[in-house]
py3Dmol code that shows the C-alpha trace and the ligand (Angstrom):
import py3Dmol

protein = """\
ATOM      1  CA  MET A   1     -11.019  33.491   0.491  1.00  0.00           C
ATOM      2  CA  LYS A   2      -8.225  34.346  -1.885  1.00  0.00           C
ATOM      3  CA  LYS A   3      -6.948  30.768  -1.439  1.00  0.00           C
ATOM      4  CA  ARG A   4     -10.281  29.091  -2.231  1.00  0.00           C
ATOM      5  CA  LEU A   5     -10.892  31.332  -5.303  1.00  0.00           C
ATOM      6  CA  THR A   6      -7.408  30.165  -6.441  1.00  0.00           C
ATOM      7  CA  ALA A   7      -8.159  26.683  -5.933  1.00  0.00           C
ATOM      8  CA  LEU A   8     -11.422  27.053  -7.541  1.00  0.00           C
ATOM      9  CA  THR A   9     -10.091  28.625 -10.583  1.00  0.00           C
ATOM     10  CA  LEU A  10      -7.403  26.089 -10.928  1.00  0.00           C
ATOM     11  CA  ALA A  11      -9.962  23.287 -10.742  1.00  0.00           C
ATOM     12  CA  LEU A  12     -12.128  25.039 -13.329  1.00  0.00           C
ATOM     13  CA  LEU A  13      -9.129  25.333 -15.717  1.00  0.00           C
ATOM     14  CA  LEU A  14      -8.223  21.638 -15.149  1.00  0.00           C
ATOM     15  CA  GLY A  15     -11.567  20.579 -15.665  1.00  0.00           C
ATOM     16  CA  LEU A  16     -11.622  22.651 -18.951  1.00  0.00           C
ATOM     17  CA  SER A  17      -8.475  20.699 -20.093  1.00  0.00           C
ATOM     18  CA  VAL A  18      -9.751  17.473 -19.295  1.00  0.00           C
ATOM     19  CA  LEU A  19     -13.103  18.351 -21.225  1.00  0.00           C
ATOM     20  CA  LEU A  20     -10.915  19.622 -24.078  1.00  0.00           C
ATOM     21  CA  THR A  21      -9.242  16.281 -24.108  1.00  0.00           C
ATOM     22  CA  ALA A  22     -12.339  14.235 -23.961  1.00  0.00           C
ATOM     23  CA  CYS A  23     -13.692  16.336 -26.947  1.00  0.00           C
ATOM     24  CA  GLY A  24     -10.676  15.342 -28.967  1.00  0.00           C
ATOM     25  CA  GLY A  25      -8.697  18.471 -28.128  1.00  0.00           C
ATOM     26  CA  SER A  26      -5.081  17.582 -27.725  1.00  0.00           C
ATOM     27  CA  ALA A  27      -3.537  20.918 -26.881  1.00  0.00           C
ATOM     28  CA  LYS A  28      -2.365  19.625 -23.572  1.00  0.00           C
ATOM     29  CA  GLY A  29      -1.287  16.312 -25.279  1.00  0.00           C
ATOM     30  CA  SER A  30      -3.179  14.218 -22.738  1.00  0.00           C
ATOM     31  CA  ALA A  31      -4.155  10.847 -24.474  1.00  0.00           C
ATOM     32  CA  ALA A  32      -7.594   9.502 -23.535  1.00  0.00           C
ATOM     33  CA  SER A  33      -6.590   6.141 -22.950  1.00  0.00           C
ATOM     34  CA  SER A  34      -3.159   4.525 -22.201  1.00  0.00           C
ATOM     35  CA  ALA A  35      -3.575   2.367 -25.335  1.00  0.00           C
ATOM     36  CA  THR A  36      -3.142   5.377 -27.588  1.00  0.00           C
ATOM     37  CA  ALA A  37      -0.551   7.092 -25.350  1.00  0.00           C
ATOM     38  CA  SER A  38       3.182   7.523 -26.386  1.00  0.00           C
ATOM     39  CA  LYS A  39       6.024   9.316 -25.087  1.00  0.00           C
ATOM     40  CA  GLU A  40       5.290  12.194 -27.409  1.00  0.00           C
ATOM     41  CA  HIS A  41       1.524  12.160 -26.300  1.00  0.00           C
ATOM     42  CA  PRO A  42       1.585  10.742 -22.918  1.00  0.00           C
ATOM     43  CA  MET A  43      -1.610  10.141 -20.866  1.00  0.00           C
ATOM     44  CA  ILE A  44      -1.523  12.782 -18.146  1.00  0.00           C
ATOM     45  CA  LEU A  45      -2.808  11.840 -14.690  1.00  0.00           C
ATOM     46  CA  THR A  46      -3.352  14.995 -12.310  1.00  0.00           C
ATOM     47  CA  LEU A  47      -2.965  14.244  -8.802  1.00  0.00           C
ATOM     48  CA  ALA A  48      -4.142  16.561  -5.929  1.00  0.00           C
ATOM     49  CA  HIS A  49      -3.031  16.555  -2.290  1.00  0.00           C
ATOM     50  CA  ASN A  50      -2.745  18.841   0.807  1.00  0.00           C
ATOM     51  CA  GLN A  51       0.850  18.286   2.175  1.00  0.00           C
ATOM     52  CA  ALA A  52       3.962  20.511   1.723  1.00  0.00           C
ATOM     53  CA  GLU A  53       6.742  19.480  -0.597  1.00  0.00           C
ATOM     54  CA  ASN A  54       9.051  18.723   2.358  1.00  0.00           C
ATOM     55  CA  HIS A  55       6.550  16.201   3.711  1.00  0.00           C
ATOM     56  CA  PRO A  56       7.252  12.393   3.471  1.00  0.00           C
ATOM     57  CA  VAL A  57       3.944  11.756   1.743  1.00  0.00           C
ATOM     58  CA  HIS A  58       4.802  14.325  -1.050  1.00  0.00           C
ATOM     59  CA  LYS A  59       8.196  12.774  -1.495  1.00  0.00           C
ATOM     60  CA  ALA A  60       6.810   9.253  -1.871  1.00  0.00           C
ATOM     61  CA  LEU A  61       4.158  10.775  -4.275  1.00  0.00           C
ATOM     62  CA  VAL A  62       7.139  12.010  -6.426  1.00  0.00           C
ATOM     63  CA  ARG A  63       8.763   8.581  -6.253  1.00  0.00           C
ATOM     64  CA  PHE A  64       5.286   7.115  -7.470  1.00  0.00           C
ATOM     65  CA  ALA A  65       5.123   9.515 -10.347  1.00  0.00           C
ATOM     66  CA  ASP A  66       8.748   8.741 -11.378  1.00  0.00           C
ATOM     67  CA  GLN A  67       8.293   5.143 -11.210  1.00  0.00           C
ATOM     68  CA  VAL A  68       5.069   5.315 -13.351  1.00  0.00           C
ATOM     69  CA  ASN A  69       6.814   7.143 -15.821  1.00  0.00           C
ATOM     70  CA  GLU A  70       9.675   4.833 -15.902  1.00  0.00           C
ATOM     71  CA  ARG A  71       7.514   1.646 -16.015  1.00  0.00           C
ATOM     72  CA  THR A  72       5.333   2.885 -18.889  1.00  0.00           C
ATOM     73  CA  ASP A  73       8.325   4.214 -20.943  1.00  0.00           C
ATOM     74  CA  GLY A  74       7.102   7.750 -20.485  1.00  0.00           C
ATOM     75  CA  ARG A  75       3.541   6.987 -21.753  1.00  0.00           C
ATOM     76  CA  ILE A  76       1.975   7.868 -18.612  1.00  0.00           C
ATOM     77  CA  VAL A  77       2.780  11.155 -16.718  1.00  0.00           C
ATOM     78  CA  VAL A  78       1.738  11.832 -13.270  1.00  0.00           C
ATOM     79  CA  LYS A  79       1.353  15.539 -12.461  1.00  0.00           C
ATOM     80  CA  ILE A  80       1.245  16.491  -8.776  1.00  0.00           C
ATOM     81  CA  TYR A  81      -0.500  19.516  -7.323  1.00  0.00           C
ATOM     82  CA  PRO A  82       0.524  19.637  -3.622  1.00  0.00           C
ATOM     83  CA  ASN A  83      -0.164  22.093  -0.850  1.00  0.00           C
ATOM     84  CA  GLY A  84      -4.014  21.957  -1.190  1.00  0.00           C
ATOM     85  CA  GLN A  85      -3.762  23.979  -4.488  1.00  0.00           C
ATOM     86  CA  LEU A  86      -6.601  22.370  -5.845  1.00  0.00           C
ATOM     87  CA  GLY A  87      -8.693  22.841  -2.370  1.00  0.00           C
ATOM     88  CA  SER A  88      -9.444  20.484   0.551  1.00  0.00           C
ATOM     89  CA  GLU A  89      -9.330  16.670   0.498  1.00  0.00           C
ATOM     90  CA  ASN A  90     -13.085  16.462   0.223  1.00  0.00           C
ATOM     91  CA  GLU A  91     -13.020  18.968  -2.591  1.00  0.00           C
ATOM     92  CA  ASN A  92     -10.456  16.928  -4.250  1.00  0.00           C
ATOM     93  CA  LEU A  93     -12.582  13.627  -3.939  1.00  0.00           C
ATOM     94  CA  GLU A  94     -15.450  15.654  -5.675  1.00  0.00           C
ATOM     95  CA  GLN A  95     -13.161  16.637  -8.414  1.00  0.00           C
ATOM     96  CA  LEU A  96     -12.069  13.014  -8.755  1.00  0.00           C
ATOM     97  CA  GLN A  97     -15.887  11.977  -9.056  1.00  0.00           C
ATOM     98  CA  ALA A  98     -16.492  14.743 -11.449  1.00  0.00           C
ATOM     99  CA  GLY A  99     -13.450  13.709 -13.480  1.00  0.00           C
ATOM    100  CA  VAL A 100     -11.479  16.982 -13.017  1.00  0.00           C
ATOM    101  CA  VAL A 101      -8.526  15.048 -11.385  1.00  0.00           C
ATOM    102  CA  ALA A 102      -7.497  11.570 -11.790  1.00  0.00           C
ATOM    103  CA  MET A 103      -6.052  10.917  -8.521  1.00  0.00           C
ATOM    104  CA  ALA A 104      -5.873  12.246  -5.048  1.00  0.00           C
ATOM    105  CA  LYS A 105      -4.106  11.350  -1.788  1.00  0.00           C
ATOM    106  CA  VAL A 106      -6.613  11.831   1.115  1.00  0.00           C
ATOM    107  CA  SER A 107      -6.851  10.744   4.659  1.00  0.00           C
ATOM    108  CA  ALA A 108      -8.668   7.386   4.363  1.00  0.00           C
ATOM    109  CA  PRO A 109     -11.973   8.160   6.346  1.00  0.00           C
ATOM    110  CA  ASN A 110     -12.813  10.816   3.878  1.00  0.00           C
ATOM    111  CA  LEU A 111     -13.596   8.167   1.363  1.00  0.00           C
ATOM    112  CA  ALA A 112     -16.612   6.944   3.828  1.00  0.00           C
ATOM    113  CA  THR A 113     -18.734   9.265   1.798  1.00  0.00           C
ATOM    114  CA  TYR A 114     -18.410   6.898  -1.045  1.00  0.00           C
ATOM    115  CA  ASN A 115     -17.802   3.557   0.716  1.00  0.00           C
ATOM    116  CA  ASP A 116     -18.978   3.209   4.332  1.00  0.00           C
ATOM    117  CA  GLY A 117     -16.173   0.757   5.116  1.00  0.00           C
ATOM    118  CA  TYR A 118     -13.674   3.524   5.056  1.00  0.00           C
ATOM    119  CA  ASN A 119     -14.940   4.679   8.375  1.00  0.00           C
ATOM    120  CA  THR A 120     -13.033   2.052   9.942  1.00  0.00           C
ATOM    121  CA  PHE A 121      -9.800   3.719   9.535  1.00  0.00           C
ATOM    122  CA  GLY A 122     -10.954   6.557  11.977  1.00  0.00           C
ATOM    123  CA  LEU A 123     -12.067   4.495  14.838  1.00  0.00           C
ATOM    124  CA  PRO A 124     -10.031   4.865  17.976  1.00  0.00           C
ATOM    125  CA  TYR A 125      -7.461   2.343  19.062  1.00  0.00           C
ATOM    126  CA  ILE A 126      -7.957  -0.370  16.700  1.00  0.00           C
ATOM    127  CA  PHE A 127      -4.416  -1.138  16.142  1.00  0.00           C
ATOM    128  CA  ASN A 128      -2.175  -2.265  18.868  1.00  0.00           C
ATOM    129  CA  ASP A 129       1.050  -0.737  17.666  1.00  0.00           C
ATOM    130  CA  GLN A 130       2.855  -0.017  14.289  1.00  0.00           C
ATOM    131  CA  ALA A 131       3.808  -3.597  13.652  1.00  0.00           C
ATOM    132  CA  ASP A 132       0.126  -4.517  13.916  1.00  0.00           C
ATOM    133  CA  TYR A 133      -0.811  -1.597  11.808  1.00  0.00           C
ATOM    134  CA  TYR A 134       1.568  -2.445   9.152  1.00  0.00           C
ATOM    135  CA  ARG A 135       0.628  -6.328   9.111  1.00  0.00           C
ATOM    136  CA  VAL A 136      -2.997  -5.395   8.603  1.00  0.00           C
ATOM    137  CA  MET A 137      -2.497  -2.520   5.993  1.00  0.00           C
ATOM    138  CA  ASP A 138      -0.042  -4.653   3.938  1.00  0.00           C
ATOM    139  CA  SER A 139      -2.254  -7.722   3.949  1.00  0.00           C
ATOM    140  CA  GLN A 140      -3.909  -9.275   0.844  1.00  0.00           C
ATOM    141  CA  GLN A 141      -7.058  -8.675   2.493  1.00  0.00           C
ATOM    142  CA  MET A 142      -6.498  -5.081   2.748  1.00  0.00           C
ATOM    143  CA  ASP A 143      -5.670  -4.761  -0.974  1.00  0.00           C
ATOM    144  CA  ASP A 144      -8.643  -6.672  -1.969  1.00  0.00           C
ATOM    145  CA  PHE A 145     -10.682  -4.151  -0.041  1.00  0.00           C
ATOM    146  CA  PHE A 146      -8.758  -1.273  -1.579  1.00  0.00           C
ATOM    147  CA  MET A 147      -9.495  -2.498  -5.154  1.00  0.00           C
ATOM    148  CA  SER A 148     -13.106  -3.437  -4.618  1.00  0.00           C
ATOM    149  CA  SER A 149     -14.801   0.052  -4.822  1.00  0.00           C
ATOM    150  CA  ALA A 150     -14.825   0.632  -8.731  1.00  0.00           C
ATOM    151  CA  ASP A 151     -18.482   0.991  -8.385  1.00  0.00           C
ATOM    152  CA  ASP A 152     -17.941   3.886  -5.976  1.00  0.00           C
ATOM    153  CA  GLY A 153     -16.109   5.851  -8.433  1.00  0.00           C
ATOM    154  CA  PHE A 154     -12.572   5.064  -6.980  1.00  0.00           C
ATOM    155  CA  LEU A 155     -10.063   2.540  -6.353  1.00  0.00           C
ATOM    156  CA  THR A 156      -7.391   2.759  -3.648  1.00  0.00           C
ATOM    157  CA  MET A 157      -3.718   2.253  -5.251  1.00  0.00           C
ATOM    158  CA  THR A 158      -1.950   1.947  -1.891  1.00  0.00           C
ATOM    159  CA  TYR A 159      -1.862   3.504   1.595  1.00  0.00           C
ATOM    160  CA  TYR A 160       0.928   5.710   3.253  1.00  0.00           C
ATOM    161  CA  ASP A 161       1.660   5.825   6.912  1.00  0.00           C
ATOM    162  CA  SER A 162       0.488   8.734   8.788  1.00  0.00           C
ATOM    163  CA  GLY A 163       1.563   7.779  12.121  1.00  0.00           C
ATOM    164  CA  SER A 164      -0.704   8.105  15.100  1.00  0.00           C
ATOM    165  CA  ARG A 165      -2.724  11.100  16.035  1.00  0.00           C
ATOM    166  CA  SER A 166      -2.743  13.018  19.378  1.00  0.00           C
ATOM    167  CA  PHE A 167      -4.010  16.233  20.721  1.00  0.00           C
ATOM    168  CA  TYR A 168      -2.123  19.488  20.718  1.00  0.00           C
ATOM    169  CA  THR A 169      -3.196  22.658  22.156  1.00  0.00           C
ATOM    170  CA  LYS A 170      -2.088  26.214  22.734  1.00  0.00           C
ATOM    171  CA  GLY A 171      -2.498  26.491  26.235  1.00  0.00           C
ATOM    172  CA  LYS A 172      -2.527  23.262  28.193  1.00  0.00           C
ATOM    173  CA  ALA A 173      -1.516  19.606  28.492  1.00  0.00           C
ATOM    174  CA  ILE A 174      -4.277  16.996  27.719  1.00  0.00           C
ATOM    175  CA  ARG A 175      -3.826  14.113  30.071  1.00  0.00           C
ATOM    176  CA  THR A 176      -7.228  12.893  30.516  1.00  0.00           C
ATOM    177  CA  PRO A 177     -10.520  13.355  28.462  1.00  0.00           C
ATOM    178  CA  SER A 178     -11.786  15.851  31.110  1.00  0.00           C
ATOM    179  CA  ASP A 179      -8.846  18.154  30.212  1.00  0.00           C
ATOM    180  CA  LEU A 180     -10.706  18.605  26.867  1.00  0.00           C
ATOM    181  CA  ASP A 181     -13.721  20.134  28.506  1.00  0.00           C
ATOM    182  CA  GLY A 182     -14.705  23.576  27.077  1.00  0.00           C
ATOM    183  CA  LEU A 183     -11.838  23.344  24.324  1.00  0.00           C
ATOM    184  CA  LYS A 184     -12.557  23.917  20.710  1.00  0.00           C
ATOM    185  CA  ILE A 185     -10.633  21.243  18.815  1.00  0.00           C
ATOM    186  CA  ARG A 186     -10.303  21.265  15.148  1.00  0.00           C
ATOM    187  CA  VAL A 187     -11.158  17.716  13.715  1.00  0.00           C
ATOM    188  CA  GLN A 188     -11.053  16.594  10.067  1.00  0.00           C
ATOM    189  CA  ASP A 189     -14.455  16.966   8.266  1.00  0.00           C
ATOM    190  CA  MET A 190     -15.736  13.460   8.727  1.00  0.00           C
ATOM    191  CA  ALA A 191     -18.321  11.927  10.919  1.00  0.00           C
ATOM    192  CA  VAL A 192     -15.910   9.508  12.724  1.00  0.00           C
ATOM    193  CA  GLN A 193     -13.709  12.333  14.129  1.00  0.00           C
ATOM    194  CA  THR A 194     -16.744  14.445  15.127  1.00  0.00           C
ATOM    195  CA  ASP A 195     -18.005  11.279  17.137  1.00  0.00           C
ATOM    196  CA  MET A 196     -14.774  10.821  18.547  1.00  0.00           C
ATOM    197  CA  MET A 197     -14.369  14.445  19.884  1.00  0.00           C
ATOM    198  CA  LYS A 198     -18.052  14.267  21.249  1.00  0.00           C
ATOM    199  CA  ALA A 199     -17.169  11.003  23.138  1.00  0.00           C
ATOM    200  CA  LEU A 200     -14.269  12.644  24.744  1.00  0.00           C
ATOM    201  CA  GLY A 201     -16.136  15.737  25.879  1.00  0.00           C
ATOM    202  CA  GLY A 202     -14.401  18.607  23.739  1.00  0.00           C
ATOM    203  CA  THR A 203     -16.107  20.691  21.159  1.00  0.00           C
ATOM    204  CA  PRO A 204     -15.402  19.495  17.510  1.00  0.00           C
ATOM    205  CA  VAL A 205     -14.704  22.261  14.992  1.00  0.00           C
ATOM    206  CA  THR A 206     -14.392  20.663  11.464  1.00  0.00           C
ATOM    207  CA  MET A 207     -12.303  22.698   8.939  1.00  0.00           C
ATOM    208  CA  SER A 208      -9.595  21.522   6.215  1.00  0.00           C
ATOM    209  CA  TYR A 209      -6.088  20.988   7.085  1.00  0.00           C
ATOM    210  CA  GLY A 210      -5.081  24.246   5.246  1.00  0.00           C
ATOM    211  CA  ASP A 211      -7.190  26.139   7.616  1.00  0.00           C
ATOM    212  CA  VAL A 212      -5.880  24.965  10.886  1.00  0.00           C
ATOM    213  CA  TYR A 213      -2.769  27.252  11.210  1.00  0.00           C
ATOM    214  CA  THR A 214      -4.529  30.621  10.889  1.00  0.00           C
ATOM    215  CA  SER A 215      -7.465  29.319  13.056  1.00  0.00           C
ATOM    216  CA  LEU A 216      -4.971  28.418  15.748  1.00  0.00           C
ATOM    217  CA  GLN A 217      -3.317  31.828  15.520  1.00  0.00           C
ATOM    218  CA  THR A 218      -6.617  33.621  15.672  1.00  0.00           C
ATOM    219  CA  GLY A 219      -8.110  31.547  18.448  1.00  0.00           C
ATOM    220  CA  ILE A 220     -11.044  30.222  16.412  1.00  0.00           C
ATOM    221  CA  ILE A 221      -9.808  26.805  17.881  1.00  0.00           C
ATOM    222  CA  ASP A 222      -7.735  26.091  21.085  1.00  0.00           C
ATOM    223  CA  GLY A 223      -6.262  22.947  19.497  1.00  0.00           C
ATOM    224  CA  SER A 224      -6.138  20.256  17.015  1.00  0.00           C
ATOM    225  CA  GLU A 225      -5.207  16.676  16.678  1.00  0.00           C
ATOM    226  CA  ASN A 226      -2.826  15.117  14.250  1.00  0.00           C
ATOM    227  CA  ASN A 227       0.726  13.331  13.897  1.00  0.00           C
ATOM    228  CA  VAL A 228       3.730  15.224  14.708  1.00  0.00           C
ATOM    229  CA  THR A 229       4.513  16.387  11.224  1.00  0.00           C
ATOM    230  CA  ALA A 230       1.667  18.874  11.528  1.00  0.00           C
ATOM    231  CA  LEU A 231       3.822  20.734  14.087  1.00  0.00           C
ATOM    232  CA  THR A 232       6.734  21.094  11.663  1.00  0.00           C
ATOM    233  CA  THR A 233       5.865  20.878   7.965  1.00  0.00           C
ATOM    234  CA  GLY A 234       2.311  22.193   8.904  1.00  0.00           C
ATOM    235  CA  LYS A 235       4.027  24.623  11.239  1.00  0.00           C
ATOM    236  CA  HIS A 236       1.309  24.374  13.832  1.00  0.00           C
ATOM    237  CA  GLY A 237       4.030  23.889  16.566  1.00  0.00           C
ATOM    238  CA  GLU A 238       4.652  27.698  15.978  1.00  0.00           C
ATOM    239  CA  VAL A 239       1.292  28.339  17.864  1.00  0.00           C
ATOM    240  CA  ALA A 240       0.477  25.178  19.750  1.00  0.00           C
ATOM    241  CA  LYS A 241       2.939  24.438  22.410  1.00  0.00           C
ATOM    242  CA  TYR A 242       1.674  21.180  23.982  1.00  0.00           C
ATOM    243  CA  TYR A 243       1.561  17.988  22.233  1.00  0.00           C
ATOM    244  CA  SER A 244       0.147  15.354  24.403  1.00  0.00           C
ATOM    245  CA  VAL A 245       0.807  11.718  23.145  1.00  0.00           C
ATOM    246  CA  ASP A 246      -2.445   9.935  23.642  1.00  0.00           C
ATOM    247  CA  GLU A 247      -2.289   8.383  20.164  1.00  0.00           C
ATOM    248  CA  HIS A 248      -6.038   7.876  19.774  1.00  0.00           C
ATOM    249  CA  GLU A 249      -6.114   7.028  16.091  1.00  0.00           C
ATOM    250  CA  MET A 250      -3.834   5.542  13.354  1.00  0.00           C
ATOM    251  CA  ILE A 251      -5.432   7.009  10.177  1.00  0.00           C
ATOM    252  CA  PRO A 252      -3.671   6.160   6.996  1.00  0.00           C
ATOM    253  CA  ASP A 253      -3.473   8.157   3.814  1.00  0.00           C
ATOM    254  CA  ALA A 254      -5.013   6.615   0.937  1.00  0.00           C
ATOM    255  CA  LEU A 255      -3.777   7.200  -2.634  1.00  0.00           C
ATOM    256  CA  VAL A 256      -6.796   6.822  -4.783  1.00  0.00           C
ATOM    257  CA  MET A 257      -7.542   6.753  -8.578  1.00  0.00           C
ATOM    258  CA  SER A 258     -10.751   7.371 -10.511  1.00  0.00           C
ATOM    259  CA  SER A 259     -12.226   4.112 -11.382  1.00  0.00           C
ATOM    260  CA  LYS A 260     -13.246   5.597 -14.800  1.00  0.00           C
ATOM    261  CA  VAL A 261      -9.665   6.663 -15.523  1.00  0.00           C
ATOM    262  CA  TRP A 262      -8.340   3.115 -14.189  1.00  0.00           C
ATOM    263  CA  SER A 263     -10.528   1.378 -16.798  1.00  0.00           C
ATOM    264  CA  THR A 264      -8.822   3.250 -19.559  1.00  0.00           C
ATOM    265  CA  LEU A 265      -5.574   1.796 -18.610  1.00  0.00           C
ATOM    266  CA  SER A 266      -4.309  -1.395 -20.468  1.00  0.00           C
ATOM    267  CA  ALA A 267      -3.696  -4.349 -18.109  1.00  0.00           C
ATOM    268  CA  GLU A 268      -0.103  -3.876 -18.394  1.00  0.00           C
ATOM    269  CA  ASP A 269      -0.369  -0.158 -17.374  1.00  0.00           C
ATOM    270  CA  GLN A 270      -2.788  -1.037 -14.472  1.00  0.00           C
ATOM    271  CA  ALA A 271      -0.045  -3.417 -13.369  1.00  0.00           C
ATOM    272  CA  ALA A 272       2.717  -0.779 -13.652  1.00  0.00           C
ATOM    273  CA  VAL A 273       0.831   1.909 -11.705  1.00  0.00           C
ATOM    274  CA  LYS A 274      -0.094  -0.636  -8.954  1.00  0.00           C
ATOM    275  CA  ALA A 275       3.544  -1.854  -8.639  1.00  0.00           C
ATOM    276  CA  ALA A 276       4.713   1.879  -8.408  1.00  0.00           C
ATOM    277  CA  ALA A 277       2.046   2.625  -5.856  1.00  0.00           C
ATOM    278  CA  LYS A 278       3.208  -0.356  -3.599  1.00  0.00           C
ATOM    279  CA  ALA A 279       6.885   0.389  -4.036  1.00  0.00           C
ATOM    280  CA  SER A 280       6.327   4.209  -3.053  1.00  0.00           C
ATOM    281  CA  THR A 281       4.724   2.926   0.287  1.00  0.00           C
ATOM    282  CA  GLU A 282       7.822   0.904   1.229  1.00  0.00           C
ATOM    283  CA  TYR A 283       9.905   4.156   0.420  1.00  0.00           C
ATOM    284  CA  GLN A 284       7.640   6.186   2.426  1.00  0.00           C
ATOM    285  CA  LYS A 285       7.810   3.867   5.481  1.00  0.00           C
ATOM    286  CA  GLU A 286      11.706   4.832   5.616  1.00  0.00           C
ATOM    287  CA  LEU A 287      11.127   8.442   4.980  1.00  0.00           C
ATOM    288  CA  TRP A 288       8.300   8.539   7.685  1.00  0.00           C
ATOM    289  CA  ALA A 289      10.626   6.904  10.452  1.00  0.00           C
ATOM    290  CA  GLU A 290      13.133   9.466   9.702  1.00  0.00           C
ATOM    291  CA  ALA A 291      10.731  12.390   9.396  1.00  0.00           C
ATOM    292  CA  THR A 292       8.844  11.753  12.568  1.00  0.00           C
ATOM    293  CA  GLU A 293      11.982  11.524  14.709  1.00  0.00           C
ATOM    294  CA  LYS A 294      13.247  14.676  13.226  1.00  0.00           C
ATOM    295  CA  ALA A 295       9.878  16.321  13.711  1.00  0.00           C
ATOM    296  CA  VAL A 296       9.734  15.787  17.382  1.00  0.00           C
ATOM    297  CA  GLU A 297      13.246  17.152  17.786  1.00  0.00           C
ATOM    298  CA  GLN A 298      12.590  20.196  15.584  1.00  0.00           C
ATOM    299  CA  ALA A 299       9.297  20.892  17.521  1.00  0.00           C
ATOM    300  CA  ARG A 300      10.934  20.588  20.809  1.00  0.00           C
ATOM    301  CA  GLN A 301      14.262  22.436  20.191  1.00  0.00           C
ATOM    302  CA  GLU A 302      13.150  25.016  17.483  1.00  0.00           C
ATOM    303  CA  MET A 303       9.698  25.694  18.338  1.00  0.00           C
ATOM    304  CA  GLY A 304       9.580  25.032  22.022  1.00  0.00           C
ATOM    305  CA  VAL A 305       6.881  22.561  21.929  1.00  0.00           C
ATOM    306  CA  THR A 306       6.467  20.411  25.184  1.00  0.00           C
ATOM    307  CA  PHE A 307       5.726  16.735  24.592  1.00  0.00           C
ATOM    308  CA  VAL A 308       3.451  15.291  27.176  1.00  0.00           C
ATOM    309  CA  TYR A 309       3.921  11.539  27.743  1.00  0.00           C
ATOM    310  CA  ASP A 310       2.257  10.878  30.922  1.00  0.00           C
ATOM    311  CA  VAL A 311      -1.122  10.570  29.555  1.00  0.00           C
ATOM    312  CA  ASP A 312      -3.870   8.305  30.690  1.00  0.00           C
ATOM    313  CA  LYS A 313      -4.414   6.509  27.419  1.00  0.00           C
ATOM    314  CA  ALA A 314      -6.494   3.752  28.969  1.00  0.00           C
ATOM    315  CA  ALA A 315      -9.226   6.762  29.812  1.00  0.00           C
ATOM    316  CA  PHE A 316      -9.118   7.891  26.235  1.00  0.00           C
ATOM    317  CA  GLN A 317      -9.740   4.347  25.079  1.00  0.00           C
ATOM    318  CA  ALA A 318     -12.363   3.560  27.514  1.00  0.00           C
ATOM    319  CA  ALA A 319     -14.162   6.736  26.574  1.00  0.00           C
ATOM    320  CA  THR A 320     -14.149   6.126  22.822  1.00  0.00           C
ATOM    321  CA  ALA A 321     -14.498   2.184  22.899  1.00  0.00           C
ATOM    322  CA  PRO A 322     -18.326   2.123  22.377  1.00  0.00           C
ATOM    323  CA  MET A 323     -17.786   3.956  19.033  1.00  0.00           C
ATOM    324  CA  ILE A 324     -16.480   0.627  17.496  1.00  0.00           C
ATOM    325  CA  GLN A 325     -19.759  -1.339  17.992  1.00  0.00           C
ATOM    326  CA  THR A 326     -21.873   1.780  17.161  1.00  0.00           C
ATOM    327  CA  TYR A 327     -20.147   1.986  13.760  1.00  0.00           C
ATOM    328  CA  GLU A 328     -20.348  -1.687  13.030  1.00  0.00           C
ATOM    329  CA  ASP A 329     -24.022  -1.750  13.759  1.00  0.00           C
ATOM    330  CA  LYS A 330     -24.617   1.328  11.548  1.00  0.00           C
ATOM    331  CA  TYR A 331     -22.078   0.327   8.584  1.00  0.00           C
ATOM    332  CA  PRO A 332     -22.103  -2.974   7.087  1.00  0.00           C
ATOM    333  CA  GLY A 333     -18.783  -2.186   5.455  1.00  0.00           C
ATOM    334  CA  VAL A 334     -17.217  -1.512   8.889  1.00  0.00           C
ATOM    335  CA  LYS A 335     -18.382  -4.666  10.190  1.00  0.00           C
ATOM    336  CA  ARG A 336     -16.841  -6.752   7.407  1.00  0.00           C
ATOM    337  CA  LEU A 337     -13.428  -4.782   7.405  1.00  0.00           C
ATOM    338  CA  MET A 338     -13.097  -5.043  11.265  1.00  0.00           C
ATOM    339  CA  GLN A 339     -13.834  -8.843  10.927  1.00  0.00           C
ATOM    340  CA  SER A 340     -10.971  -9.085   8.631  1.00  0.00           C
ATOM    341  CA  ILE A 341      -8.726  -6.999  10.578  1.00  0.00           C
ATOM    342  CA  GLU A 342      -9.429  -8.894  13.708  1.00  0.00           C
ATOM    343  CA  GLN A 343      -8.300 -12.117  11.988  1.00  0.00           C
TER     344      GLN A 343
END
"""
ligand_1 = """\
13
GCU
C -2.647 14.122 8.275
C -3.088 13.335 7.002
C -3.654 14.217 6.029
C -4.764 14.958 6.548
C -4.384 15.825 7.776
C -5.523 16.431 8.411
O -1.702 14.929 8.090
O -1.775 12.823 6.477
O -4.079 13.408 4.939
O -5.126 15.844 5.552
O -3.966 14.759 8.622
O -5.590 16.432 9.616
O -6.491 17.025 7.729
"""
view = py3Dmol.view(width=600, height=400)
view.addModel(protein, "pdb")
view.setStyle({"model": 0}, {"cartoon": {"style": "trace"}})
view.addModel(ligand_1, "xyz")
view.setStyle({"model": 1}, {"stick": {}})
view.zoomTo()
view.show()
């Protein structure tokens, strides 16, 4: 509760400073458009996200901020608020729509609230492996999709690798979907993840990333699902001791900007921001490879987590496969994006 109040207060304060700027107040020095920005009175882009400062995504965002600054000669400053300081990812997106923050890093399917095509990224087993995933995510078609949602209030500048997600629990290994029977598993607050859990037979409990650690500790949930960094930078491995490698989803993170803010950037500054974003993705891929290798070692050796590899992946895949058709039928955006991925 205390954390939520702090997040709210901060969001309100930030909102006030944005309003002041919009009303001509320049106490914070943020220029209203990049055309009038200068090194002395830069345009300030607030960026909210939920990862810790030692997480590869945060490090990539710092690289992004540095490069934006460099490429615009200090006229645009990206100010990062990490650790969920400004609330959950869904709250950050509401703030983005309301003009309280300019940018956010969120798990891609969270954006489905505003553009149904983003459901695609939460569908189980749609990529064969990492090479396939990179090929699709780095394609021109994907970038066209990322830059097509101005009318929905946001544009995706780039994506970050968030690996593959698997189940981890306090008390037992998950080798087949039936092992999930009777377990309360935290999922992200998005329809596609709730549907996946239902298809597999566990009980989905939605909550934000920031609430998972305490909920594992107090027994509100029996487990969760995420990539391996959740065990270490998220500290979940202190409580959950079985990580079962079923790799049901490869959900990218998305770096989004308010389309209103984007439209206040000159064409040159738009190109600078976009180039900085793309470069930070390449940097993050390197960090990701190192960080995930280290996370497995650290979780195993320092936290006593058992990694379970003899998992019946085919059973997980079979149980969730019908979701793809259901989502394609329900969401025209998913159908279009899936067609382009399949190509
Ligand atoms: C991943 C992802 C985050 C997301 C988190 C979650 O770590 O990178 O963006 O918030 O999963 O499960 O909520």
